[in-house]
C-alpha positions as CSV (number, residue, x, y, z in Angstrom):
1,M,-0.1,0.0,-0.1
2,H,2.9,2.4,0.6
3,E,3.6,2.3,-3.3
4,R,-0.1,3.4,-4.1
5,Y,0.0,6.1,-1.3
6,T,3.2,7.6,-2.5
7,T,2.1,7.4,-6.2
8,L,-1.1,9.5,-5.3
9,M,0.7,11.9,-3.2
10,D,3.5,12.4,-6.0
11,T,0.7,12.8,-8.6
12,L,-1.0,15.3,-6.6
13,G,2.1,17.2,-5.6
14,I,1.3,16.7,-2.0
15,E,4.1,15.8,0.6
16,P,3.4,12.3,2.0
17,D,2.8,11.7,5.7
18,T,5.5,9.4,6.6
19,S,4.7,9.3,10.3
20,R,4.5,5.7,11.8
21,E,0.8,6.5,12.7
22,N,-0.2,6.7,9.1
23,A,-0.8,3.1,8.3
24,Q,-1.5,4.1,4.5
25,Y,-4.7,2.0,4.1
26,Y,-6.5,5.2,3.0
27,A,-5.6,8.8,2.2
28,I,-7.2,11.9,3.2
29,V,-6.9,14.7,0.6
30,D,-7.5,18.3,1.5
31,I,-8.9,19.7,-1.8
32,N,-9.1,23.2,-0.5
33,A,-5.3,23.1,0.4
34,L,-4.6,21.6,-3.1
35,V,-6.7,24.4,-4.7
36,K,-4.5,27.0,-2.8
37,K,-1.2,25.4,-3.7
38,R,-2.2,25.2,-7.5
39,Y,-4.0,28.6,-8.0
40,D,-4.3,32.2,-6.9
41,D,-6.3,33.5,-4.0
42,A,-9.2,34.8,-6.1
43,F,-9.9,31.5,-7.7
44,V,-9.7,29.9,-4.1
45,A,-12.3,32.4,-2.9
46,W,-14.6,31.7,-6.0
47,K,-14.2,27.8,-5.7
48,E,-15.3,28.2,-2.0
49,E,-18.4,30.4,-2.9
50,N,-19.3,28.2,-6.0
51,V,-18.6,24.5,-5.2
52,T,-19.4,22.6,-2.3
53,D,-17.8,19.6,-1.3
54,V,-20.8,17.5,-2.3
55,D,-20.7,19.4,-5.7
56,F,-17.1,18.5,-6.0
57,L,-17.7,14.7,-5.2
58,G,-20.7,14.5,-7.7
59,D,-18.7,16.2,-10.4
60,L,-15.9,13.9,-10.0
61,A,-18.0,10.9,-10.1
62,K,-20.0,12.2,-13.2
63,R,-17.3,13.9,-15.2
64,E,-14.3,12.0,-14.3
65,G,-15.6,8.5,-13.3
66,V,-13.9,8.7,-9.8
67,V,-16.0,8.0,-6.7
68,L,-14.4,9.2,-3.4
69,M,-15.8,9.4,0.0
70,Y,-16.7,12.7,1.9
71,G,-13.8,13.3,4.2
72,P,-15.9,14.7,7.1
73,G,-17.7,11.6,7.2
74,F,-14.4,10.1,8.6
75,D,-13.6,12.7,11.0
76,A,-11.6,14.9,8.4
77,P,-12.1,18.7,8.2
78,E,-14.4,20.3,5.6
79,G,-12.9,20.3,2.1
80,C,-11.2,16.8,2.3
81,V,-12.0,13.5,0.5
82,R,-11.1,10.0,1.8
83,I,-9.3,7.6,-0.8
84,S,-9.1,3.9,0.0
85,L,-5.8,2.4,-0.9
86,A,-6.8,-1.1,-0.7
87,N,-8.4,-2.3,-4.0
88,L,-6.6,-0.7,-7.1
89,N,-3.4,-1.0,-8.7
90,K,-0.5,1.8,-8.4
91,D,-1.3,3.1,-11.8
92,D,-4.8,3.6,-10.9
93,Y,-4.1,5.9,-7.9
94,A,-1.9,8.0,-10.5
95,E,-5.1,8.2,-12.6
96,I,-7.2,9.3,-9.7
97,G,-4.5,12.1,-9.0
98,H,-4.9,13.1,-12.6
99,R,-8.5,13.3,-12.6
100,L,-8.7,15.4,-9.5
101,G,-6.5,17.9,-11.3
102,E,-8.6,17.8,-14.4
103,L,-11.7,18.5,-12.5
104,L,-10.0,21.4,-10.7
105,D,-8.7,22.7,-14.0
106,E,-12.4,22.6,-15.4
107,Y,-13.5,24.7,-12.5
108,H,-10.6,27.1,-13.0
109,A,-11.6,27.5,-16.8
110,R,-15.2,28.1,-15.6
111,Y,-13.9,30.8,-13.2
112,E,-11.8,32.5,-15.9
113,R,-14.7,32.5,-18.4
114,E,-17.1,34.0,-15.6
115,K,-14.4,36.5,-14.6
116,S,-14.3,37.7,-18.2
117,L,-18.1,38.4,-18.4
118,P,-19.3,41.8,-17.9
119,A,-20.7,42.7,-14.5
120,A,-24.6,42.6,-14.4
121,A,-26.0,46.1,-13.8
């Protein structure tokens, strides 16, 4: 499982938790922190106002074919998802990481389109 965990974290550009307490049976990924790392503050604010955690999980399933768990249901903070590391091949976790990034890029493109629209009077 260590290889699956590090593959996912590397793909997302997240520093892996290598503490002894992390059994690496699953990963908690803070999507809000990932957004802050990848984009500017204005987009971070836009995402927080326009995309709920439930919206994100639904869009990820519908658009990207990836089903993840709502992190707060596992005592994780708001904005987090839980990814099981028990049942897929290592390369599948890289694909999950890529698809998470693709969805965030879609949101960012939407943000850029909306930003360029004239303000309503």
